[in-house]
N, C-alpha and C positions, 0 to 999 in steps of 0.2 A: 758685289762685295759690300762688306759694312763700313757704315762710316761712322764714327762715334764723336760728339760734339759735347766736349765738356768745358760748363763756364766758370771759370772762377773770379771772384771780383765782377770787372767792368772788362775781362781783356776773353775774349775767347780762344779757345784751342781746341782743333781739331786734327785728328789723329787715322793714321790707317789700322788695322787690324793687322796684330804682329802675332809671332809664336811666341805669345807669352805665357808661361808658366808659373804654376803656382810655388815655385822656388823664389822665383824674381818678383814677388810680391812684397819680402819680408815678415811672411809669415814666422810665428816660435816654432819650435820644432817640435812641442807635441800637436801643432795643427799640422802640422806636414805630414808626422807620422800619419796621424788619422786617415789625413787623404790619399798621401800614399797606399794605404792598408784599402781605404773604398775602390780604388783602380782610378782614383780620377786623374785626369792628366794634363788637363789646360783649361784654364776658368772660360768662363761664356763671356762674352763681351760686356753685359752687365757687370759682371765679376771684375774682369778684370779693369774696368774702370773706376766703379765704386769706391771697392779694398784698399785703395793707395787713402781717396780722402777724405773716405772714414776714421783709416790709420792714424790720419795726420789730426783729427780731431774734429774736422770744417761738420757743420750744418750741412744737412744735403736734399734736393729736392731730387729725384729719380724716377726718370719714366720709364716703366721697365714691364711687361705681360706676364700674367702667368706661366711658368714653364720656362722664363727665359734666365733662372738661376737664381733667380733674386735674392730668395731665402741664404744661400751661403753669401752673398754679395754683404748682409747684413750682420749673419749670423759671426761669423768667420771675425769679424772686426772687433765685435762684443764680447769673445771668447780670449782676443786675444789680452783685453784689459784686465781678467782673471787675476789674481795674484795665486801663485803658487802654494805659499802654505797656509798659514789658519787665515779665512775668510770671514768676515764678519754674517750674524745672519739676516743683513736686511738685505732688499737684493738691490746688485748693481746695475741692473740694466731693466727695460720694462718695454717687452714688444705687444702689441696693440694689432688683434686682428677681426674681420667681420664676423667668422662664421669657426662652430666648436671644431670642423672637418681641419680648418685649417689652422687652428690652434692646437690641434693636434699632430699637424705633419711638420708644422716648425718646432713642434716641441722635439720631438723623434730626432730632425735634421740635428737638433744642437745636441742630444745626446751622444748620436754618432759622432759627429766634432769634434765635441767635447770631452771622450772620454779617457782619453789621456789627462785631462786637467782634474776627474773627478768632478764634472760641472754636476750641482746642484739646479736641476732644469723643474720650473712646475708650471704645467698648464691648466690653464683657470676659466673656465666657462659654464651656461646653466648647462640643466639635465644631469651636472654630475653631482655626487655628493658634498655637501660644503662642508662635513664633517673632516672628510682628508685633504680638503686644502687645508682646513685651520689648523689640524694638526702639522702640515708640513711645513706650513708659512710659522710654525710656531718652531718647528726644529731648524729651520735657517734655507733660505734658495740664494743662490746667483742671481739667475733670470727669472721673471715672470712673465709666459704668455698668455695673455688673456683678452677675452671679449669684452667691447667696453661694459658692455651692461654691467657683468661681475664683478667686471675692476670696481666701479661707481660702488656695488655691494660691499666689497671687503674694506675699500676707502671711509663709506658711513660707519661700517663695524667697527672701526680703529684696528682691524687683523690685518690689512695690507699697509705697512711701512714702507713710505719711497724717500724718506730723507736723505737716501745713500744709493741711490738711483745716479749714475752718468751719463745713461743712454738711454732715449725712450724712441721707437721705432713703432711708426705708422706704417702698416703693410697692408696695402690696397684700401690707401686712405677713400679713393673715391666710389670704394665698395661701402665703406663706412657710414659715409656723407648721404649715400641713398639710399641708405637702410636706416636714417634718421637718427644718426649718434653723435649728431656735432655738439649738442650742450656734453655729452658724456666725455666726448674727449679733450672738451675745455677746462671742464672741472678736474680730470685727470692730469690735464697739463697743470694748470696751476695749483696743482695738489706738487710737484715734485722740482727739486733747485731750481733756479734761475742760468744756474750755472753748467745746469743739462746739455751735451749734446744731441741734437734734436733731429735724424731721418726722416724723410718721406719719401713713402713707393707709392706709385701711382700708375696705373694704364693709359688716363688719362688727366687732362691738366685742366677741367674744370676751372670758374673764377670763384668759386668755392673753396677747392685748394689752395689758390692762389692768397684767400682772406685768412688762411688759415695759417700759412706761411708768414704772410706779413705780421702778423701776430706772435707766432709763438717760435720761427726759425731766425739764428742771427744769421746775416751776411749768408743765404746758404750756396751752397757749388749747386748747380744745375746739369745732370747728368741725363744725356738720351741718348741711346743706341737705335739708331735707327737700320734700314733695311734698303738696300737699293733694289728699286722695282726690276721686277722683269721685265725686259722688254717685249712686247707685242711680237709674237711669233720665232720668239727667242726657247720658248719652252719644250723641251724634247718631246717626243709623239710618245707619252707613258700615261699608259691607266692608271688611273690612282682612285686607290679604296682603303677605307678605314673598317675595320671592325671592332665593335665594341667590347668588350670582354675581362672579366674580373681578372687581378695580376695572378691569383692562386693557376687559371684556366688558361692562363696565356699558351704554356708548353705545348698542352693538349691542341689548344687552337691553332697556334701554329703548325703541327702536324697534318690537322685536316687539312688545311688551307695549304699547303704543299703538296697533299696527295690530291685534291682536287685541281691544282694549275698545273702541276707537271713541270714545272721549271726544268731549263736545261743546266742553268748553272744559275745560284743564289748568292747576294750577302746579306746577311742577318746584321742588323746596327744595336749595338747594345750599350749602355752609358759609361759602364765603367767595366774593367778589366774583370774585376770579380764575376762581374754576368756573363760577360766573355767565357770565360773557363764553363762556370757554372752549366750555362747552357751547351755550350759546346758536351759536356759530357755527359747529358741527359740526355741530346739527339743521338750519338754513337751509341749511349743504351738504349734507344730504343730501334734502331735501325738505319738511320739516317747516315751518311758519310760527312761527316761534319770535319772542318778545321778551325782555329781559334786565331786570331791576328790581334794583335794590342800592342801597348809601348814597352811591355816584358819580353817580346818577342825582335831577335838578332835579325838583322838581315838576312843572313845565311838560311835561316828558318822561313822567313818572310816568303822568301824566292818558292822554297819549296811548298809552300801553301797555296802560293800562287801559281808552279808549274802544277799542283796536283790539279785546282780546278778547271785550269784550262784542258789537261789531260784528258780527263771524266772520272778519275780517280776519287775524285771529292765532288760531290753534290753542291755543299752550300760552306760558306765560309762566314765566320762570328765574329766581329769585327767591332774595336771602338772608332768614332771619327778621324780622330788622327792616328791611327793604325793605316783607316784605309787613303788615307791622302796618296794621289797618284797615280792609284790602280785603275787601270784601263784595260777590259780583258773582252776583247769581242764577244765571248761565249755567253755573255752576263745576259737572263733575259730579268730578273728578279732582282728587286732590293724592299728589305722589312724592316719595316721600323719597329723593334719589340718593344721599344716605347716612343711616347712619342716625342721629337724633337727638342731642346732646350729651349730653340730660337729658331724661325723662319727660313734664314738664310741657312741652318743648317740642314734642313729639311731640301732644299732646292739644291743643296752639294750631295746630298744623297741618293737623291734621285737621279739627280745628273750623270751617274755610272751608268743606267742603263738608255736606251731609246737614241742614243747617238747614232750618226751616220744614216740619218732615217730609218732604223733600225726603229720595231715597236718594242715595248718594255711593259712592266707591269712593277708598280708601288705602291706596297700596302705595307698599309699602318696597326699595328694592336694599341687601342687606347683604353685606358679606364675609363669610366663615367664620368668622373671627375676631371678627367682631362679632355671634354665636350669643349671649354672656349679655348684652349691651346689650337685645335685642330680648326676653330671658326676663324681665328688670329692669322694663321697658315693661309688659311684660304682666301684670305681678304688680300695678305700681303703678297703672295703670289699669282692671286689674279684666278687661279684654277680651279676647278671643280674636283672635291674630294667625295667619292661616291659611301655614303656608310650603306655597307652592305650585311645582313643575316650572315649568323655563320653558317657552313656550310654541316646538316645533317648527315645520318648514316644513311638517307636515302639518298643523297645528295651523292654520298661518296661512291655508292652503290650503283648509280647512274653513271658516276662520271668513269666508273672502271670500267662497268659494259662497253663505255664507247671506244675504251684506250681499247679494250679485246677486239673491237668490230676494227677500228684503225690499222691493229696489227695484221686481221685476215685480209684486209683490202691491200696490203703490201704483198702478202704472202701470194693472194693470187694472182698478181701482177707479176712473180719471180716464173720462171722458166723450169724449176727444177720437180716440180708435182710427180712427173710420170714414177716415180718409186715407189709413190703411196697409192697408184693407181690400184694395182692386185689386190691390196686391203680393202680398199672398199668396194670393189665391185662383187669381191668374195661375203663382204657383209651385206649387198643388196641382196644377195641370194633368198636371204633371210629376213630382212628389217627392212622398212623404209627410208628411202636416200634422206627423206627430211629429217626423222628420227639419227639416224647416223652423223648426220650435219650437229646435231643440236649436241651431241653427244659428243665430239668432237671440240665445239664450242665450248664446251663444257671442262673439259680437260685444259683446253688451254686458258680458260678463263682465270679459273684453280691453281693451273700452274704458276701465271704470272703475278698473279694477286694476292693471294691469298687469303683469308676469313678478315673482315673489319670489324676492329674490336671497339669496345666501349660505347658509351650513351651517349646523346645527344647534349651541346655544351649550351648552357642557359645563356641566353641572351640579354645581354645585360644593358641592350641600349636607352640611354635617358630621353624624355621629353626634349624636342628637337626646336621646340617653339623659344626654349627660356634658358636660365642658369638655376640649378638648383641651388644655390647658394644663396639666391634673391628671394625677397618676399614677393609673393605673391600680387602683380600688380607695377612690381618695378619699372626700370625700360622696357620698352619693348624692341622686338627685334627689328632690324629692318632688313626685308627679302633677301638684298643682295649679299647679306654677311649669314643668313643661314646656311648650313652644309645641305646638301643634299644626300635624299634617303631614297636610294635607286633609283638614282635618276631624276626625280619629282620633289619641289620642295614639300615640306611636309611638318604642319603646326601643330598636329593630332598630339595628344599625352598618349604614351604605352605605359605610363602605370600613375602610380601614387609617391606621395614620398621620398625617400632619395632616389627613384630608380632604380634600385639596386635590388635581385634577387637573390637568394639562398642559393648553395650549390646544390642544397637538397632540396627544392621548396616544392618539388610534387608529393613526398611525405610518403611516397610510396615507394614497391620494390626496386624504381627504375631510381634513374640520376645517378651522385656520384656522394660519395661521404669518405671521410676521414681518419688516417687509421695512424696512431702515433705509436713510435717506437722508443725505447729509453736510452738509444746509441746515436749520438750527435759524431759535430767534428771533434769534440776531443776523443771519440773510439776511431778517427779517421774514418768515417765515416762518407763516401760520395755519392751523385746520384746514381753512377751506375751499380755501383753496390746494390741500392736499394732496389731497383728495376728488376736487376739480372736474380738477385731473392727470390723475388715476388713471382717473377717468369718461370725462373728454374723449380719452384717447388708446387706450384698454382698451375702450370698449363696457360697462362695467363700471356697475353702476345704484348712486347714491350708498352707499345702503344695505345694500351687500355690505360693504362698507369698516368693518373692523373700529373698536377703540378706537385712538387717537391720541394718541402721548407726545413732547410738540416741548421740548426741551432749548435749551439756548443755541447749540450746535455741529450740532446732528443729530437727526434725528424718527424716530421708529417708529411703523410702520404695520401694524394687524394685516389681512391680506386670506385670502380661501381658498385654502386651498395648491394647487388645481388652476389657480388662476390666478398663482402667486407670480410664476413665471417672464415669464409675459406684463408683469404691473406692473412687475419689476425693465428688461425690455429697452426698457417706451414711456418710464419716466421718465429712463433711461441717454439715450433720444433727443430731450427737451425742454426745456422750459425751464420754471422753477418761479419766479415775479415777476422776470425777467430774468435770472436764473442755472442754469448748466445741471448738471443734479444729477449723483450715482453713486450707484445703488442696489445694496445686495448682502440677500440672504435671509439672515435670520440664522441659526446655530444651534438647534434645539428646546433650550426649557431643562427 
């Protein structure tokens, strides 16, 4: 159960988590439309408690870890402030963040939430051409998201005017202090109006955070979302694993993992209904029997979906957290987090779908490298080990399929209805060795039930386990108890340099994955299954060989094996997709 404490002035109010929706938070219509189109169904605990406080204009100190939904918690109240008509060129809000990666993430989120408001949002960080930043600042912006060093640079140049700033947000304040930005933060805050609203988000609350708060915040509300600890012995009998994989490779990785695991029945959790619909369509296009379950599914449809999984006519359900409430399916053996859950309590609720009544279950999480810290937070809160596994290779899948063939043969040998085949074997024995006969029979059985394996090995995106890529070298040392386990053993050895990411086509040779762009997208009605079907029908490739698919308004990008890229381009350019003749090209490596 989640307990949320919100301290207002000297009084303390403690509330239990309730079924609050975004519609209950008094957000303007444009924001409600954006959230609905993105498939957001209910606020996370930090959003539920922070948004009303910020909308009321209060200064606030909020303790919230990465992955709890804190970006929307401050982005939505900022966007609520923006005027509907003509807006001045000077920014209304300033958001300060520790790293350029987070700077870009917050900027992208602001654009998504504020698209119906035509929000002018500008990320400012080091390593980006300053000429573009100067041009956009001169043209006019509503929200500036900046790293402290680059913000100070613009203030000294006189190119970042903060006279009209109404809100300042310090996101991941503890990280910024750890990175030595205290003087920069104070200079920036001193350059803003004293009447501003100041909001501070931090995963921890060391004394230095309180010093900043005393100096720059006015009677702040203190917001802290806590997760009740899981009692010892109450954890379900669930094997918990995680795979580090880039977003573009997630769908291919999910298919590979499902093939290895061979689950009886699975729930795959996504964050939004759009993700549910897209993933369901893609999985069905690749030969899996998937059904969607989200807030847009009515009760009769919901019952049919659940009945399909129970009867075995569906292999898996792709669902949002809200839609999966109350599900209790005896056949369920696996839960997959297609995205890392937004809060530890969500993770606990999800994996609780399996391992009930003493039954064993498997919980799998697909995490991007930047989400490594969130996994550590989940492990610390739940007290359970999450083992980081390497993604299965083509060789692993071949081995697994041979094991499945052997298991099927063992079952067949235990049956008593083999006499009708005895004459065939004995007649073949006159000309062939019985071992050779058995090998041929096994081969036929294997190929008939498994089919060929398509695709190449998926890049391993595991980051350095002992630290956080967003921190400078030498910053906080991780305690051993907080480390995620790698193949069951603690591992603090670096597995790469830089940001720990690999290009999808890093091998540079004939293998690996590359991207093909098609000049048709959502405006042409293109769906994932259309792309998979066109490629499979025209090239003879298997649907499961097709990698990630990203569909924009006017174009689509699909990942395919590098060695088949030219065939795919030629085939797509010679066919029609939904009545339109596409143009396709291979994109350069990233």
